[in-house]
Structures are given as structure tokens and as C-alpha cells.
C-alpha atoms as one frame of an Amber mdcrd trajectory, in Angstrom:
protein
  70.598  81.058  88.881  70.402  77.513  90.104  69.852  76.420  93.678  73.257
  75.949  95.307  75.200  77.922  92.700  78.176  79.778  94.202  78.561  83.556
  93.970  81.922  85.243  94.615  82.793  88.818  95.528  86.352  90.001  96.140
  87.546  93.221  97.756  90.411  94.470  99.921  88.814  92.468 102.772  89.239
  89.187 100.892  86.636  87.066  99.114  83.110  86.199 100.135  81.570  83.067
  98.687  77.797  83.010  98.907  75.341  80.427  97.681  72.164  81.099  95.720
  69.138  79.572  97.408  65.809  79.078  95.657  64.045  78.894  99.011  64.847
  82.549  99.732  65.415  83.654  96.110  68.707  85.234  97.089  72.340  84.751
  97.994  72.953  83.172 101.390  76.185  84.120 103.162  76.988  83.638 106.833
  73.307  83.370 107.808  72.168  86.446 105.861  70.205  86.405 102.604  71.051
  89.092 100.047  68.333  89.670  97.465  70.641  91.132  94.835  74.206  90.846
  93.624  74.716  94.519  94.451  73.515  94.151  98.050  75.844  91.161  98.490
  78.807  93.150  97.108  77.891  96.234  99.164  77.690  94.261 102.411  81.182
  92.934 101.741  82.920  96.065 100.462  80.956  98.843 102.169  80.788 100.627
  98.813  77.853 101.092  96.451  78.851  98.997  93.447  77.258  97.271  90.488
  76.993  93.630  91.513  76.748  92.484  87.895  80.270  93.861  87.322  81.701
  93.057  90.756  80.521  89.472  91.296  81.486  86.218  89.666  79.383  83.078
  89.461  80.672  79.524  89.345  79.506  77.744  86.198  80.748  74.222  85.467
  83.707  74.713  87.808  84.785  78.055  86.283  84.234  81.594  87.559  82.359
  83.779  85.096  81.657  87.508  85.419  77.984  87.905  86.370  77.473  90.529
  83.650  78.428  87.936  81.024  75.675  85.628  82.284  72.949  88.205  82.817
  71.128  87.519  79.554  71.268  83.749  79.999  70.027  83.411  83.569  66.582
  82.022  84.239  66.435  84.032  87.486  67.651  87.624  87.345  69.157  89.223
  90.397  69.318  93.002  90.122
């Protein structure tokens, strides 16, 4: 992922939009850094989920399912 790239997770509680930060090698949301897509999704939904299937990443202005990008990312979040 690139520094500043947006990560989205939606649930019944609405949508969280986090931002990948190279400094912390994780997703920053509301002052907390999540070191994986799954931990970001879990913190939002309260359910153990697969972040690769649950999260979307903004690429060139479009939201793309994280699982579709997994093989192309230079930094892999588990």
C-alpha cells in the first residue's frame, strides 16, 4: 500500500475510512493504528472477519476489494 492510501470498511455501524501510513506500517483511524486489515475491520464491526474480503482500498479514485489487490501490493497487510 502507498502512504496516504484510503482503506474503507462498512458495517451496520456505517463506514470507517482509515489511511495507510508508512510511518507506522498500518492503517490510521481516529488516532489508532491497526496493523492489519482484519484488525481494522474487527475494531469497527466487533466481529472476527477476513479483512481482505471485508475492506476496500481506494485506487485511482475507485474502491477496489482488498482481496483483488492482494497479489499486486508492495506492502502486504495480513
